[in-house]
C-alpha positions as CSV (number, residue, x, y, z in Angstrom):
1,X,-0.1,-0.4,0.1
2,X,2.2,2.4,1.0
3,X,4.6,1.5,-2.7
4,X,2.1,4.0,-4.9
5,X,0.9,6.8,-2.2
6,X,0.2,9.5,-4.3
7,X,-2.3,7.4,-6.5
8,X,-4.1,6.4,-2.5
9,X,-4.5,10.1,-2.2
10,X,-6.1,10.6,-6.1
11,X,-8.2,7.8,-5.7
12,X,-9.5,9.1,-2.4
13,X,-9.5,12.3,-3.8
14,X,-11.5,10.7,-7.1
15,X,-14.0,9.4,-3.9
16,X,-14.7,12.8,-2.7
17,X,-15.7,14.2,-5.9
18,X,-18.0,11.4,-6.5
19,X,-19.0,11.1,-3.5
20,X,-20.0,15.6,-3.9
21,X,-20.9,15.3,-7.5
22,X,-24.1,12.2,-6.8
23,X,-24.9,13.6,-2.7
24,X,-25.9,17.1,-5.3
25,X,-27.7,15.1,-8.5
26,X,-25.1,16.1,-10.3
27,X,-24.2,13.3,-11.6
28,X,-20.9,10.8,-12.1
29,X,-20.6,12.1,-15.8
30,X,-16.6,11.9,-17.1
31,X,-17.0,15.7,-17.8
32,X,-18.4,16.0,-14.8
33,X,-16.2,14.4,-12.7
34,X,-13.1,16.3,-14.2
35,X,-14.8,19.6,-14.3
36,X,-14.6,19.6,-10.0
37,X,-12.0,16.9,-9.6
38,X,-8.8,19.1,-11.3
39,X,-9.2,21.3,-9.0
40,X,-7.9,19.5,-6.4
41,X,-6.1,16.9,-8.9
42,X,-3.4,19.9,-8.9
43,X,-3.2,21.0,-5.7
44,X,-2.8,17.1,-4.9
45,X,0.4,17.7,-7.6
46,X,1.2,21.2,-4.7
47,X,1.0,19.5,-1.6
48,X,3.5,16.0,-3.6
49,X,6.1,18.5,-4.4
50,X,6.0,20.4,-1.6
51,X,6.4,17.1,0.0
52,X,9.3,15.9,-2.1
53,X,10.9,19.4,-1.9
54,X,11.2,18.6,1.8
55,X,13.3,15.6,0.9
56,X,9.5,13.8,2.8
57,X,8.4,10.4,1.4
58,X,4.8,11.7,2.0
59,X,4.0,8.6,4.0
60,X,3.7,10.2,7.5
61,X,0.5,11.7,9.0
62,X,2.3,14.1,9.0
63,X,2.8,14.5,6.1
64,X,-0.8,13.8,4.8
65,X,-1.8,16.3,6.5
66,X,0.0,19.2,5.1
67,X,-1.1,17.3,1.5
68,X,-4.2,18.0,2.7
69,X,-4.0,21.8,3.4
70,X,-2.3,22.5,0.6
71,X,-4.8,20.3,-1.5
72,X,-7.5,21.7,-0.3
73,X,-6.0,25.9,-0.1
74,X,-5.1,25.6,-4.2
75,X,-8.6,24.0,-4.7
76,X,-10.5,25.7,-3.7
77,X,-8.6,28.8,-5.5
78,X,-8.8,26.9,-8.6
79,X,-12.3,26.6,-8.4
80,X,-12.0,30.4,-7.8
81,X,-11.2,31.5,-10.0
82,X,-12.9,28.2,-12.9
83,X,-15.4,29.9,-11.7
84,X,-17.3,26.9,-9.8
85,X,-17.3,28.9,-6.5
86,X,-16.6,27.4,-3.4
87,X,-19.2,27.7,0.6
88,X,-17.7,27.8,3.8
89,X,-19.5,24.4,4.3
90,X,-18.0,23.0,1.3
91,X,-14.5,24.0,2.7
92,X,-15.0,22.7,5.5
93,X,-16.0,19.5,4.4
94,X,-13.0,18.7,2.3
95,X,-11.3,19.5,5.0
96,X,-12.6,16.5,7.2
97,X,-12.9,14.2,4.3
98,X,-9.3,14.6,2.9
99,X,-8.0,14.6,6.8
100,X,-10.0,11.6,7.4
101,X,-8.9,9.7,4.5
102,X,-6.1,11.0,3.5
103,X,-3.8,11.1,6.8
104,X,-6.4,8.2,8.4
105,X,-4.8,5.8,5.8
106,X,-1.3,6.5,6.6
107,X,-2.1,6.8,10.3
108,X,-3.3,2.8,9.7
109,X,-0.2,2.2,7.4
110,X,1.6,3.4,10.4
111,X,-0.2,1.5,12.9
112,X,0.4,-1.8,11.4
113,X,3.8,-1.9,10.8
114,X,4.6,-0.8,13.8
115,X,3.0,-4.5,15.3
116,X,4.7,-6.3,12.5
């Protein structure tokens, strides 16, 4: 699981976007998903670049938290620039969901590794 942590993060972001589009009845179409996904994918890429520049593997829970904060910050700015908008509730939900999943899988992996 730790071999491709950026892929795991991206899959959770796709999951987040899919749930959001479904909950708001926007549909799970390829163009719709890409329209909602790209700002967060760009934010994720930025978060990973910062992590790698710090010479970190991205596998620690702290790395995950930094990646989440950068992903959401960049993602929300890009959504505003693209005219997609951001409500405060959406920012809070994005932070909560992505923290739960992007930091969560790192905590589980770390705990499982210590038990071995």
